[in-house]
C-alpha positions in Angstrom: 4.6 4.4 -6.0 8.0 5.8 -5.3 10.7 6.4 -7.9 13.4 3.7 -8.1 16.1 6.0 -9.4 17.1 9.6 -9.7 16.4 9.7 -13.4 12.9 8.2 -13.0 12.2 10.8 -10.3 13.4 13.6 -12.7 11.3 12.3 -15.6 8.2 12.1 -13.4 8.8 15.8 -12.3 9.0 16.9 -15.9 5.8 15.0 -16.9 4.0 16.4 -13.9 5.0 20.0 -14.9 3.7 19.3 -18.4 0.4 17.9 -17.1 -0.1 21.0 -14.9 0.7 23.3 -17.8 4.0 24.7 -16.4 5.9 23.5 -19.5 4.7 22.6 -23.0 4.0 18.9 -23.6 6.0 19.1 -26.9 9.1 19.8 -24.9 9.0 16.4 -23.3 11.3 13.6 -24.5 11.6 9.8 -23.8 10.2 8.5 -20.5 8.7 11.7 -19.4 6.6 11.9 -22.6 5.1 8.4 -22.1 4.6 9.1 -18.3 2.6 12.2 -19.0 0.3 10.3 -21.2 -0.2 7.2 -19.1 -0.1 8.3 -15.5 -2.5 10.5 -13.4 -1.4 13.7 -11.8 -1.4 12.0 -8.3 0.7 9.1 -9.6 3.2 11.6 -11.0 3.3 13.7 -7.9 3.9 10.6 -5.7 6.8 9.5 -8.0 8.3 13.0 -8.4 8.2 13.7 -4.6 10.3 10.7 -3.8 13.5 11.5 -1.9 16.7 11.2 -4.0 19.1 10.3 -1.2 20.3 6.8 -1.6 18.8 6.3 -5.0 21.0 5.1 -7.9 21.3 7.5 -10.9 19.6 4.9 -13.2 17.6 1.8 -12.2 19.4 -1.5 -12.8 17.8 -4.1 -15.0 17.9 -6.8 -12.4 
């Protein structure tokens, strides 16, 4: 599942780094913290590897 915004892609990247042990899990905040707990490494990789070009900074509510 591709990321819908730049911020979602960045959060997935941080969660993936924590899941792989590159950063400490306690350093995560907000969305990346819940993503790390609820998503598999493959799901995080797919979301984090989304191209940023043309994506909004934040996902709109609509």
